[in-house]
C-alpha positions in Angstrom: 25.7 -8.1 -8.2 28.2 -6.0 -6.5 28.3 -6.2 -2.7 27.3 -2.4 -2.5 24.1 -3.1 -4.5 23.4 -6.2 -2.3 24.0 -4.1 0.8 21.6 -1.5 -0.4 19.0 -3.9 -1.4 19.1 -5.7 1.9 18.7 -2.5 3.9 15.7 -1.3 1.7 14.1 -4.8 2.0 14.5 -4.8 5.8 12.9 -1.4 6.0 9.9 -2.2 3.8 9.2 -5.4 5.6 9.4 -3.5 9.0 6.9 -1.0 7.5 4.4 -3.8 6.6 4.8 -5.3 10.1 4.4 -1.9 11.9 1.2 -1.0 9.9 -0.6 -4.2 10.5 0.4 -4.2 14.2 -1.1 -0.7 14.9 -4.3 -0.9 16.8 -7.1 -0.3 16.7 -7.4 0.6 13.1 -11.1 0.7 12.7 -12.6 -1.9 10.3 -9.3 -3.6 9.6 -7.5 -6.6 11.1 -5.0 -5.5 13.7 -3.3 -7.1 16.8 -6.4 -7.2 18.8 -9.0 -8.0 16.0 -9.3 -10.9 13.5 -11.7 -11.7 10.8 -13.3 -15.2 10.8 -11.1 -16.5 8.0 -8.2 -13.9 8.0 -6.1 -13.3 11.1 -3.4 -11.0 12.2 -0.6 -13.7 11.9 -1.6 -14.1 8.1 -0.5 -10.5 7.6 2.7 -11.1 9.5 3.6 -14.1 7.3 2.8 -12.0 4.2 5.1 -9.3 5.2 7.9 -11.8 5.7 7.2 -13.4 2.4 7.4 -10.1 0.7 10.9 -9.2 1.6 12.7 -11.2 -1.2 10.7 -9.2 -3.7 11.6 -6.0 -2.2 15.2 -7.0 -2.3 15.0 -7.8 -6.0 13.1 -4.6 -6.7 15.7 -2.5 -4.9 18.6 -4.4 -6.8 17.0 -3.5 -10.1 16.6 0.0 -8.9 20.2 0.2 -8.1 21.2 -0.9 -11.6 18.7 1.7 -13.3 20.4 4.4 -11.0 23.8 3.3 -12.3 22.5 3.4 -15.9 23.0 -0.3 -16.4 19.2 -0.9 -16.9 16.5 1.3 -18.2 13.3 2.2 -16.1 11.2 0.1 -18.5 13.3 -2.9 -17.8 12.2 -2.8 -14.1 9.3 -5.3 -14.9 7.3 -3.8 -12.0 4.2 -5.8 -12.8 6.1 -9.1 -12.8 7.6 -8.1 -9.4 4.2 -7.3 -7.9 2.8 -10.6 -9.2 5.6 -12.5 -7.5 5.3 -10.7 -4.2 1.6 -11.0 -4.2 1.7 -14.8 -5.0 4.4 -15.3 -2.4 2.3 -13.5 0.2 -0.8 -15.3 -0.8 0.9 -18.7 -0.6 2.8 -18.0 2.6 -0.5 -18.2 4.7 -4.0 -19.6 4.7 -5.9 -16.3 5.1 -6.3 -15.3 1.4 -5.3 -11.9 0.0 -3.7 -9.8 2.6 -1.3 -7.5 0.8 -2.0 -6.9 -2.9 -2.8 -3.2 -2.5 0.2 -2.7 -0.2 2.6 -4.4 -2.5 1.3 -2.5 -5.5 2.4 0.6 -3.8 5.6 -0.7 -2.1 7.3 -2.6 -5.0 7.6 0.5 -7.3 8.8 2.4 -4.1 11.5 -0.3 -3.6 12.7 0.3 -7.1 12.8 4.0 -6.7 14.5 3.9 -3.5 17.2 1.6 -5.0 17.8 4.4 -7.6 18.1 7.0 -4.9 20.7 7.4 -2.3 19.7 5.9 1.0 22.4 7.5 3.3 20.6 10.9 3.2 17.3 10.0 1.4 15.9 12.8 -0.6 12.1 12.5 -0.7 12.1 15.0 -3.6 14.5 12.8 -5.6 12.7 9.7 -4.5 9.5 10.9 -5.8 11.0 12.0 -9.1 12.3 8.4 -9.5 9.0 6.9 -8.5 7.4 8.9 -11.2 9.9 7.6 -13.7 9.3 4.0 -12.7 5.4 3.8 -12.8 5.3 5.9 -16.0 7.8 3.5 -17.7 5.6 0.4 -17.2 4.7 -1.7 -20.3 1.9 -3.8 -21.5 3.7 -6.7 -20.1 3.6 -5.2 -16.6 -0.2 -4.8 -17.2 -0.7 -8.5 -17.9 1.5 -9.5 -15.1 -0.6 -7.4 -12.7 -3.8 -9.0 -14.0 -2.2 -12.3 -13.2 -1.4 -11.1 -9.6 -5.0 -10.2 -9.1 -6.2 -13.6 -10.4 -3.7 -15.4 -8.3 -4.4 -13.5 -5.1 -8.1 -13.4 -5.3 -8.9 -10.0 -3.6 -12.5 -9.2 -2.7 -14.5 -6.1 -3.6 -13.1 -5.4 -7.0 -16.4 -4.6 -8.6 -16.7 -4.5 -12.4 -14.8 -1.9 -14.5 -16.4 -0.5 -17.7 -13.1 -0.9 -19.5 -10.3 -3.5 -19.2 -12.1 -5.3 -16.3 -9.7 -7.4 -14.3 -11.9 -10.4 -14.4 -12.5 -10.3 -18.2 -10.0 -12.6 -20.0 -10.2 -10.5 -23.2 -8.8 -7.6 -21.3 -5.2 -9.0 -21.5 -5.7 -9.5 -25.3 -6.6 -5.8 -25.7 -3.8 -4.7 -23.5 -1.2 -6.5 -25.5 -2.7 -5.6 -28.9 -2.8 -1.8 -28.0 0.3 -1.8 -25.9 -1.4 -0.4 -22.8 0.9 0.4 -20.0 0.2 -0.5 -16.4 0.2 3.2 -15.7 -2.6 3.6 -18.2 -4.6 0.8 -16.7 -4.4 2.5 -13.5 -5.3 5.8 -14.9 -8.7 4.2 -16.1 -9.3 2.7 -12.6 -8.2 5.8 -10.6 -11.8 7.1 -10.3 -12.9 4.1 -8.2 -9.5 2.8 -6.7 -7.3 4.9 -4.5 -4.3 2.7 -5.1 -4.5 3.2 -8.8 -5.0 6.9 -8.1 -1.8 7.0 -6.0 0.1 5.7 -8.9 -1.0 8.4 -11.3 -0.8 11.3 -8.9 2.8 10.5 -7.9 1.8 9.1 -4.5 0.1 12.3 -3.4 -1.7 10.9 -0.5 1.4 9.3 0.8 3.8 12.2 0.3 1.6 15.3 0.7 -1.0 14.2 3.3 -0.1 11.1 5.2 3.7 11.5 5.7 3.8 15.1 7.0 1.1 14.3 9.3 2.7 11.1 10.5 6.0 12.9 11.2 4.3 15.6 13.2 2.3 13.1 15.2 5.3 10.9 15.9 7.5 13.9 17.1 4.8 14.8 19.7 4.7 11.5 21.6 7.3 9.1 19.9 4.4 6.6 20.0 4.5 4.6 16.8 1.1 3.1 17.5 -0.8 6.3 18.1 1.0 8.0 15.1 0.0 5.1 12.8 -3.5 4.9 13.9 -4.1 8.7 13.8 -2.4 8.8 10.3 -4.8 6.1 9.2 -7.7 8.1 10.6 -6.5 11.3 9.0 -6.3 9.7 5.6 -9.7 8.1 6.0 -11.2 11.4 7.0 -9.9 13.1 4.0 -10.3 10.3 1.5 -13.4 8.1 1.6 -12.2 4.5 1.3 -12.6 3.1 -2.2 -12.9 -0.4 -1.1 -15.9 0.4 1.1 -17.4 2.5 -1.7 -17.2 -0.5 -4.1 -18.6 -3.0 -1.5 -21.2 -0.9 0.3 -21.6 2.4 -1.7 -20.3 6.0 -1.5 -22.7 6.8 1.2 -21.3 4.3 3.7 -17.8 5.3 2.7 -18.5 9.0 3.5 -20.2 8.0 6.9 -17.0 6.1 7.8 -14.9 9.2 6.9 -17.1 11.3 9.1 -16.6 9.1 12.0 -12.9 9.0 11.5 -12.9 12.8 11.5 -15.0 12.9 14.7 -12.4 10.5 16.5 -9.5 12.9 15.4 -11.4 15.9 16.7 -11.6 14.2 20.1 -7.8 13.8 20.1 -7.5 10.5 18.2 -5.3 7.8 19.8 -3.6 10.3 22.1 -6.6 10.9 24.3 -9.1 8.9 26.4 -12.1 10.3 24.5 -10.5 9.8 21.2 -9.6 6.2 21.9 -13.1 5.4 23.0 -14.5 6.9 19.7 -11.9 4.9 17.8 -12.9 1.7 19.5 -16.7 2.5 19.0 -16.0 3.0 15.3 -14.0 -0.2 15.1 -16.9 -2.1 16.7 -19.4 -0.5 14.4 -17.4 -1.4 11.3 -16.6 -4.9 12.4 -20.4 -5.7 13.0 -20.6 -5.7 9.1 -18.0 -8.3 8.6 -15.6 -7.2 6.0 -18.2 -5.1 4.1 -17.0 -1.9 5.8 -13.3 -2.5 5.6 -11.2 0.4 4.9 -8.6 -1.7 3.3 -7.4 0.8 0.8 -6.7 3.3 3.7 -4.6 0.6 5.4 -2.6 0.2 2.2 -1.9 3.9 2.0 -0.9 4.0 5.6 1.6 1.2 5.0 3.2 3.4 2.2 3.4 6.3 4.7 5.0 4.1 7.3 7.4 2.9 4.6 8.6 6.5 4.0 9.4 6.8 7.7 11.4 3.5 7.9 13.2 4.3 4.6 14.0 7.7 6.2 15.6 6.1 9.1 12.9 5.6 11.7 13.5 2.7 14.1 10.9 1.5 16.7 
């Protein structure tokens, strides 16, 4: 690997690790673990450990992206599924709190490849998004099988049961290989009930079209990374009922949570006393239900938004 590609990959991995750390540090993100709230078996420091453990996978992904950008590899050679599997298992085994980051890594690993393909000196989000689309649409059936192994190894909760190619059904992998079903196609099937999968097949529409423009505006108002991250989380949640809550507790509870997030933003969000009180009240209400009302998918999407900021040059 040439020094230039290593330098690029190191910078990209640094920025993506920072994004994960900033997202989990933002508080209070109602219903999620943050620096002032733990779950009984999973704590804030477990997420910190997972972010650090993910860094090497981001670096590998960026190096591969650099070679694709130079024409030395094809997009289908990226092995995105295998890299997500490695990153997820590294994160899982780096701490004792269970699955912390599978959804986030499912979004950030393809992003690392795409950024490696794109100039980072003056990052063009339009070009980045074009490369991201190429990468996820170039996945193969081997990527699909690797992703199923990532799910099995990291043991996420709240998966539910899919009518086709269920993640917990061993025969799914046989069908995938027999019919050469790309990971992109697996996610297309699951997009109706999982917003991470939906993000893949819509070219990261929530990240680029909703979350990041809002985050930039909020950050420019106060230069308060915590308030900008919390309010972006609330904005995404208010517009997109959380699919993890929907699977665990039903769509009615997911919509209720979105309505409460909208109310907090209407009161000024994290920038006002009234908004902060409403945010804290919502956090308390969601936490009373254990992790049943955990907007985990929203946190993953927020991490991708913060990643666009760090990749674009943001520094705390």
